[in-house]
C-alpha positions in Angstrom: -107.0 -25.2 183.5 -104.5 -23.2 181.6 -104.6 -20.6 184.3 -103.9 -23.1 187.1 -100.8 -24.4 185.0 -99.6 -21.0 184.6 -100.0 -20.2 188.4 -98.2 -23.4 189.3 -95.3 -22.9 186.7 -95.1 -19.2 188.1 -94.7 -20.3 191.7 -92.3 -23.0 190.8 -90.0 -20.7 188.9 -90.3 -18.2 191.8 -89.1 -20.8 194.2 -86.3 -21.8 191.8 -85.2 -18.3 191.3 -85.1 -17.6 195.0 -83.1 -20.6 195.7 -80.6 -20.0 193.1 -80.3 -16.1 194.0 -79.7 -17.0 197.9 -77.1 -19.6 197.0 -75.1 -17.3 194.6 -75.4 -14.4 197.2 -73.6 -16.3 199.6 -71.0 -18.0 197.6 -67.6 -17.8 199.2 -69.1 -16.9 202.7 -68.1 -18.9 205.5 -70.8 -20.5 207.5 -70.8 -22.6 210.7 -71.2 -25.8 208.7 -68.7 -25.2 205.9 -65.5 -23.1 206.5 -63.1 -22.3 203.8 -59.5 -21.5 204.3 -58.9 -17.8 203.2 -55.2 -18.8 202.0 -55.6 -22.1 200.2 -59.3 -22.0 199.5 -59.7 -25.7 201.0 -62.6 -27.0 203.2 -61.4 -26.8 206.8 -61.7 -30.1 208.5 -62.1 -30.0 212.3 -61.1 -26.9 214.3 -58.3 -25.8 212.0 -55.8 -23.0 212.9 -57.4 -20.0 214.5 -55.7 -16.4 214.4 -57.1 -13.1 215.4 -56.1 -10.2 213.2 -57.1 -6.9 214.7 -60.2 -8.4 216.4 -61.3 -10.5 213.4 -61.2 -14.1 214.1 -59.8 -16.1 211.2 -59.8 -19.8 210.8 -57.2 -21.6 208.5 -57.0 -25.2 207.5 -53.4 -25.3 208.8 -50.8 -23.5 210.6 -48.8 -23.0 207.3 -51.7 -21.1 205.9 -52.0 -19.1 208.9 -48.1 -18.1 208.8 -48.8 -17.1 205.1 -51.7 -14.9 206.0 -49.5 -13.3 208.8 -46.8 -12.4 206.2 -49.0 -10.6 203.6 -52.6 -10.2 205.1 -53.5 -7.8 202.2 -53.4 -10.8 199.8 -56.3 -12.5 201.6 -58.4 -9.6 203.2 -61.2 -9.1 201.0 -62.4 -5.7 202.4 -60.7 -2.5 203.0 -57.2 -2.6 204.9 -57.6 -1.4 208.6 -55.1 1.0 210.2 -54.5 -0.1 213.7 -53.5 3.5 214.9 -56.3 5.7 213.6 -58.8 2.6 213.5 -60.1 3.4 210.1 -60.4 1.1 207.0 -58.2 3.4 204.9 -54.9 1.8 205.2 -52.7 1.4 202.0 -51.0 -1.7 201.1 -47.7 0.3 200.1 -47.4 1.5 203.7 -46.7 -1.5 206.0 -44.6 -2.5 209.2 -43.9 -6.1 210.4 -44.1 -6.7 214.2 -43.6 -10.0 215.6 -43.8 -11.7 212.4 -47.2 -10.1 211.4 -47.7 -7.4 208.7 -49.9 -4.4 209.5 -51.0 -1.6 207.0 -51.4 2.2 207.8 -53.2 5.0 206.3 -50.2 7.1 206.4 -46.3 7.4 207.4 -47.3 9.1 210.7 -49.5 6.3 211.9 -46.6 3.8 210.8 -44.2 5.7 212.9 -46.3 5.8 215.9 -47.1 2.0 215.6 -43.3 1.2 215.1 -42.6 2.9 218.4 -45.5 1.6 220.5 -47.0 -1.5 218.6 -48.2 -3.3 221.7 -50.0 -0.2 223.0 -52.0 0.0 219.8 -52.5 -3.8 219.6 -53.8 -3.9 223.1 -56.7 -1.7 222.0 -58.0 -4.6 219.9 -57.6 -7.2 222.6 -60.4 -5.3 224.8 
């Protein structure tokens, strides 16, 4: 009898642990059912305002938040910054250039210079 209680309690604790771990591992991740604005942190109701930044589709709760993102993407990007010229995730927050109201980051001054002269050419590579 004691063995069966032990086995049952072991199984229940395993299920509880698995549920708790999977919930904490997914905390802050957007899913199809619940989306969170990367700027305000608020739950997104309806379609929200969408914006594609270097082939990454982002959804915001409103246009104001999308505009805030465009002004300073590094404040809201959780992973490495992407250099649109050499296409690596090695860009620096200190080397940036604003094109059409959107800030982009670069790995070096050479990439920034190339982008400033031919921004649309580099951005077209991300639209393919």
